[in-house]
C-alpha positions in Angstrom: 0.0 0.0 0.0 2.7 2.5 0.9 4.7 1.7 -2.2 1.7 2.5 -4.5 0.9 5.8 -2.7 4.6 6.9 -2.8 4.9 6.1 -6.5 1.6 7.7 -7.5 2.3 10.8 -5.3 5.7 11.2 -7.0 4.1 11.0 -10.5 1.4 13.6 -9.6 3.9 15.9 -7.8 6.1 16.1 -10.9 3.0 16.9 -13.0 1.8 19.5 -10.6 -1.6 17.8 -10.1 -3.3 17.7 -6.7 -5.8 15.3 -5.2 -8.2 18.3 -5.1 -7.7 18.8 -8.9 -8.5 15.2 -9.6 -11.5 15.1 -7.2 -13.0 18.2 -8.7 -12.6 17.0 -12.3 -13.8 13.4 -11.6 -16.7 14.4 -9.4 -15.4 12.2 -6.5 -14.6 13.4 -3.0 -11.0 14.0 -2.1 -11.2 11.1 0.4 -12.3 8.8 -2.4 -9.5 9.8 -4.7 -7.0 9.6 -1.9 -8.2 6.1 -1.0 -7.9 5.0 -4.7 -4.4 6.4 -5.1 -3.3 4.9 -1.8 -4.5 1.5 -3.0 -7.4 1.0 -0.6 -9.8 0.6 -3.6 -9.4 0.2 -7.3 -8.7 3.4 -9.2 -11.9 4.4 -11.1 -12.1 5.3 -14.7 -13.3 8.8 -13.7 -10.1 9.4 -11.6 -7.9 8.1 -14.4 -9.6 10.4 -16.9 -9.2 13.4 -14.6 -5.5 12.6 -14.1 -5.2 12.4 -17.9 -7.0 15.7 -18.4 -4.7 17.5 -15.9 -1.4 15.7 -16.4 -1.7 13.9 -19.7 -2.5 10.4 -20.8 1.0 9.2 -20.2 0.8 10.1 -16.5 -2.7 8.5 -16.2 -1.3 5.3 -17.9 1.7 5.3 -15.4 -0.7 5.7 -12.4 -2.8 2.8 -13.7 0.3 0.7 -14.3 1.5 1.4 -10.7 -1.9 0.4 -9.3 -2.0 -2.8 -11.4 1.6 -3.7 -10.4 1.2 -3.0 -6.7 -2.5 -4.0 -6.5 -5.2 -2.6 -4.2 -5.3 -3.5 -0.6 -8.8 -3.8 1.0 -9.4 -1.8 4.1 -9.2 -3.9 7.3 -12.2 -4.0 9.6 -11.7 -2.7 13.1 -12.4 -5.0 16.0 -15.9 -3.7 16.1 -16.4 -4.8 12.5 -16.5 -1.3 11.1 -14.5 -0.4 8.1 
């Protein structure tokens, strides 16, 4: 999980794209985009499209490749059973 977030953050930082930019363009919340980029859930097509619109298709493809390589990590339930 940490590896994916670090790699994706580096890609976006170099491109000057923020999570807020992606969230605004994709219509998702910043929390959702952050969870996708951190690997807690699969990266949606809307998020990849927003990254492509802001940073270019190459960056979006790299973000997808990182996510595919590292994989997503489901959130763990707390002892109370809440996620």
